[in-house]
C-alpha positions as CSV (number, residue, x, y, z in Angstrom):
1,M,12.5,8.0,-6.7
2,I,10.2,5.5,-4.5
3,R,8.8,6.5,-1.8
4,S,6.9,4.5,0.9
5,N,4.5,4.7,3.6
6,A,3.6,2.7,6.0
7,L,0.4,3.1,8.1
8,A,-1.9,0.5,11.1
9,T,-4.8,-0.1,11.6
10,A,-6.9,-2.7,13.7
11,V,-9.9,-4.5,12.0
12,T,-12.5,-6.6,14.1
13,I,-13.8,-9.8,12.2
14,T,-16.8,-11.1,13.0
15,R,-17.5,-14.9,12.1
16,S,-21.0,-16.3,12.9
17,S,-21.1,-20.6,13.1
18,N,-23.8,-22.8,12.3
19,Q,-24.1,-24.1,15.5
20,Q,-26.6,-22.4,18.0
21,G,-25.5,-19.5,20.1
22,D,-21.9,-19.8,18.8
23,T,-20.9,-16.4,17.9
24,R,-17.0,-15.3,18.1
25,T,-15.1,-12.0,17.5
26,M,-11.9,-12.5,16.5
27,A,-9.5,-9.1,16.4
28,D,-6.8,-9.0,13.6
29,T,-4.5,-6.3,13.3
30,F,-3.3,-5.4,9.9
31,E,-0.1,-3.2,8.7
32,Y,-0.7,-1.1,5.6
33,K,2.1,0.2,2.8
34,I,1.6,2.7,0.1
35,L,5.1,2.5,-2.2
36,V,5.2,5.3,-5.3
37,S,7.1,4.6,-7.8
38,D,7.3,6.7,-10.4
39,A,8.5,6.3,-14.2
40,D,12.6,7.0,-13.5
41,D,12.6,4.2,-11.2
42,E,12.3,0.1,-11.7
43,T,9.9,-1.6,-9.5
44,D,10.8,-5.2,-10.6
45,E,10.1,-8.8,-9.6
46,E,12.8,-8.5,-7.1
47,T,11.3,-5.6,-5.2
48,L,7.9,-7.3,-5.0
49,N,9.3,-10.5,-4.1
50,T,11.6,-8.9,-1.4
51,H,8.4,-7.2,-0.1
52,G,6.2,-11.0,-0.1
53,A,9.3,-12.2,1.8
54,Q,8.8,-9.3,5.1
55,G,5.2,-10.9,4.7
56,W,3.5,-7.7,2.5
57,E,0.7,-8.6,0.6
58,L,0.5,-6.9,-2.8
59,V,-3.1,-6.1,-2.4
60,S,-3.5,-3.5,-5.4
61,A,-1.2,-1.4,-8.0
62,V,-2.8,1.9,-9.3
63,A,-1.5,3.8,-12.8
64,D,-1.7,7.7,-11.4
65,V,-0.3,11.1,-12.4
66,R,1.0,13.2,-9.6
67,A,2.8,16.6,-9.7
68,N,6.2,17.1,-10.3
69,E,8.1,17.7,-7.1
70,D,11.5,18.6,-8.6
71,E,12.9,21.9,-8.4
72,G,12.3,24.1,-11.4
73,G,9.3,22.1,-12.3
74,G,7.8,25.4,-13.3
75,G,3.7,25.6,-11.8
76,D,3.6,27.0,-15.7
77,G,0.6,25.1,-16.5
78,E,2.7,22.2,-19.3
79,D,2.2,18.8,-19.3
80,D,5.6,18.4,-17.8
81,D,4.7,19.2,-14.8
82,N,2.5,16.1,-14.0
83,V,4.7,12.9,-13.7
84,P,2.9,9.2,-14.2
85,V,3.4,6.7,-10.7
86,T,2.6,3.6,-10.2
87,V,1.0,3.3,-6.4
88,F,1.3,0.0,-5.0
89,Y,-0.9,-1.0,-1.8
90,F,0.5,-3.7,0.5
91,K,-1.1,-4.9,3.8
92,R,0.0,-7.4,6.0
93,R,-1.0,-8.9,9.4
94,G,0.5,-7.0,13.0
95,A,1.7,-8.3,15.2
96,G,-1.2,-8.0,17.7
97,V,-4.1,-6.3,19.0
98,A,-3.6,-2.5,19.8
């Protein structure tokens, strides 16, 4: 199962130029999206390209282990209680400053 979460935040970037007294502040808004793909999913080039076409930039991909959310997953302490997943972190420039 692929799960996706998106959140938006504002980031302020301050730039200084070499000219005396010329300091500009630029505020950009970025959206962040987290896509979690477990071992049964195929997160392939097409999925990543679709996100890219929507303006999402892949920032990082991390292998992780999550608790099994299936019913009957047990809680008996056996290894099958954990599921390997890949977590994809995306960002894109937002529509404007909030």
